[in-house]
N, C-alpha and C positions, 0 to 999 in steps of 0.2 A: 538560468533554470536552477531549481533547487538541486544540491547535490545527493540528498537522501531524505527518506521519510520512511514512516511505519505503514504497515498495511496487516489485514489477515491472511493467513493462508487461504488459497481459493477452495471451494466446495465444502465450506462449513458455515453453519449457523450457530451463532450464540445468542442464547434466549435468557429472559429474565422476567421477572413478575413484581411489580411493587403494588400495594393495595394501600388506600388510604379513603376511608368513611365509606366502604364498599365499593368504591371505583377501583376497577382493576385497569393497571398499565401493563400491557404485555410488549416487551422489547424484543426485536429480532434484528441482529447485528450479521452482516455479511461482507465478503469481498465480491467486488465489481469493478471493471475498468471502463465504462462507458456509460452514458447518459441513457441510452436506449435499454441497457442492462437494469439499470435504475429504475426507470419506468415500469418495465417488466416485473421486476421483483416487487415493487409497491403494490401493482395491480393485482400480483398473486396472492398477496396478504390480505388486500382490501376484499377480494373474492372469497377466500378462506374464513374472514371474520366479517362477513357480509352484514352480520346483524349488530356489529360494534357501533358505537356514537360516533367516534373518531377515528381516522387512521393518519397518523402525524408522521411525517419522515424528514430525514435529512441525509444529504450525501455530500462527499467531497471527492474529487478526481485529483490526481497526481499532477494533472495540467492546470490546477487552479480553479477549475470551475467547481461551484457549489451550488446547492438549492436545499431549501427547507420550506414546508408547509405547515400551517396551524390547522389545517383541514376543520374551520369552523370555531376552533377555540379562540378566546381572547387574543388579539395580536400580540406576538411576540412573548405568549404565556406556553408555547408547546414547541414549534418547530425549531425556534432560535435556542432554547436550552439544549435540545438535542445536538444541534450543530455545534454548541459550545463544548458539550463533552467530547465530541470527535475531535474538534481543534486541541482541547487541553490533553488529549491523550496523545496529539501528534499524529494522527490516523489520517490516510489519504486512500483513494480507491476503495472506499467503504459506504456502505448504506445503513442506515438504521431506521427500523420502522417502529414506532411505538402505537398500537393498538389500545384505544380506550373504551372500556364497558362502563357507562355511567351507572354510580351507585344510588343515585338519588338525592344526594347532597352536594350543593355547590361548595368547590373548594376556594373560590376566590382566585386573584391573579397570583398571588404568592404561593398558594396551595398547588397550584396547576405548575408553576415553575419547579416547584421541588419535587413534586410527582415525575414530571417528565425527564427532570435531570436525574433522579435516582434510579429510574427504569431504564435509562440509556447507559450511566455508570455501570449497573451491575451487570449489564450485558458485556459491557468492556471489561469489567473485572472476571468476568467469566472467562473470556477469551484469553487473558493475561494468565489465568490461573491454568490453563490448557496448554501454555506455550505455544499460541497459535498467533502470536502477533510476531511479524518478522520485519527487520530492516531491510530496506531497498536502497541501494546506492547506484551511483550512476557509475557504469564500467565500461572501459575502452578496451576492445580486443584489437590487437598488434599481430598480424600474420607476417613470419619471415620466411625466405626460402634460403637455406644454408647448406653449406657441405657437410657430409656426415661427420668429417673430422672436426668441425667448429661446434657440434650439437652441445655437448658437456659445457664448453667455455660460454656459448651464448645463453644457455638455460642459467649457469650462474650468474651471469650479468644481470638477467632479467629478474632472478630472484633478490638479488644486491639491490635492486631498485623497486623492491615490493611486489614484482609481477608473479603470476603463477601460470604454471603449464596448463592450457585449456585442453589442447590436443595436439597431436603430432601425426604427421603422415610421412612415412618413409617410402620414397620411390628411389629414382636415381639421385636424388637430394632430399633434405628434410623441409617439409613445410610445417613449421611450427608457429602455432597459435598461442598467444599468451594473454592473459586478462590482467588489467591494471585498473586501480582507482583511478575515474578519470582526472586528468591533470598531472597523473604521475608517471606516464608513460614516457614523456619527452626526454628524461635524462637518459633513459636506456635507449631509445632511438638515436640520440646523440652519440652515446657510446658505442653503438654497432656501427653506426656510419663510420665512426674513426676506427674501428677494428677492421673494417671492410676498406679502408683506406679512401674514404670518399663516397663509395658507392652506396647507394640507397637501398637497403635490401628489405625494407618495411612497407607493409600496406597498413594503415591505420583507420579503422573503422568509426562510423559515427558511434558515439555514446549512447548505451542503452542503460536501463535500470534492470540490476539483477539482486537476487537476495544476497545479504552478506553473510 
């Protein structure tokens, strides 16, 4: 599994327009995390711009699935260029839809590739300018149950290993949850086991993606 990827912050849409010989290319880029959400998003734009000639799209999910469509344009002149822009930006869990209003002049394969690329790239640039692109990294949460007297020492050990306190629950003991970049938690776990004279005080959760 990849260790990190870039995506958009949720619930925003970045738009851009590119015009070539009166053909208008309207790009709309957004965050999503499932194929069903992508299909719904594409359908909503197809309905909004129902009088457009083409509704081209490309999406990439963090699990590696991806899809693109030329929607009637010559093969590989529309959807693939949009997908290439997303790959070039290192994005995942995103969908970009480019709606074309035909201007009456054929652009040719090369012109179509340039136009769809330019529209998608402009939407990505808009997201970058707004600081709406975030890095998602694999994070492992480690929960330890420790005595009060050990709290400061254990927290220092975690921080020395690159961990951060995520939350702490104080009852008759301290339930301390720490976050680590996945793979970096093992030195801390080993150090805590040694500190506890061989007792295993940690529960290690499955890695999840979180914003860096």
